[in-house]
VMD Tcl script that draws the C-alpha trace (Angstrom):
set ca {
  {2.45 32.59 -25.85}
  {0.04 32.63 -28.82}
  {-2.90 32.61 -26.44}
  {-1.43 35.60 -24.60}
  {-0.97 37.60 -27.81}
  {-4.48 36.89 -28.90}
  {-5.80 37.95 -25.57}
  {-3.84 41.19 -25.74}
  {-5.21 41.77 -29.23}
  {-8.78 41.21 -28.18}
  {-8.32 43.53 -25.18}
  {-6.87 46.27 -27.44}
  {-9.83 46.00 -29.84}
  {-12.29 46.14 -26.93}
  {-10.47 49.14 -25.48}
  {-10.60 50.91 -28.87}
  {-14.35 50.23 -29.20}
  {-15.02 51.46 -25.68}
  {-13.40 54.78 -26.53}
  {-16.07 55.31 -29.21}
  {-18.99 54.61 -26.94}
  {-19.91 58.24 -25.97}
  {-19.98 60.45 -28.98}
  {-22.43 63.16 -28.19}
  {-23.69 65.54 -25.51}
  {-26.80 64.42 -23.79}
  {-29.63 66.98 -23.44}
  {-29.20 67.21 -19.64}
  {-25.49 67.98 -20.08}
  {-25.98 70.98 -22.27}
  {-26.76 73.34 -19.37}
  {-23.30 72.65 -17.93}
  {-21.61 73.31 -21.28}
  {-23.67 76.49 -21.85}
  {-22.36 78.35 -18.77}
  {-20.71 81.69 -19.51}
  {-17.45 80.57 -18.01}
  {-17.14 77.92 -20.69}
  {-16.93 80.44 -23.55}
  {-13.38 81.25 -24.62}
  {-12.20 84.61 -23.42}
  {-15.22 85.27 -21.21}
  {-13.73 84.16 -17.88}
  {-11.86 87.41 -17.12}
  {-9.42 89.83 -18.61}
  {-6.46 88.27 -16.72}
  {-6.62 85.13 -18.78}
  {-6.50 87.12 -21.95}
  {-3.62 89.26 -20.70}
  {-1.59 86.21 -19.79}
  {-2.35 84.56 -23.13}
  {-1.21 87.69 -24.95}
  {1.91 87.96 -22.85}
  {2.88 84.33 -23.53}
  {2.11 84.51 -27.23}
  {3.92 87.77 -27.90}
  {6.89 86.92 -25.75}
  {7.44 83.78 -27.75}
  {6.81 85.36 -31.06}
  {10.31 86.42 -32.14}
  {9.27 88.81 -34.96}
  {6.97 90.94 -32.89}
  {9.38 91.77 -30.07}
  {7.05 90.98 -27.16}
  {4.54 93.82 -27.29}
  {6.16 96.18 -24.79}
  {7.93 93.55 -22.64}
  {11.65 93.29 -22.38}
  {13.45 90.44 -24.01}
  {13.28 88.92 -27.40}
  {11.56 85.83 -28.68}
  {13.00 83.46 -26.17}
  {10.47 84.18 -23.49}
  {13.11 84.89 -20.80}
  {11.96 88.33 -19.90}
}
mol new
graphics top color blue
foreach p $ca { graphics top sphere $p radius 0.5 }
foreach p [lrange $ca 0 end-1] q [lrange $ca 1 end] { graphics top cylinder $p $q radius 0.2 }
display resetview
């Protein structure tokens, strides 16, 4: 039982160290991250409209920005 616990502890430490292995963006990966679709709010206006609708329908003090219902989101 003691051997099993030590094996589990060693595996947990190795798993934690493996998570810290990749900390940066490599130069050849930067072109993928620099695409215009990766910038927030630049995809299209529909995403922004949906985000506004969700935010303001859940914000109880604002009244939902022209949508029916209150802050419960059950328009």
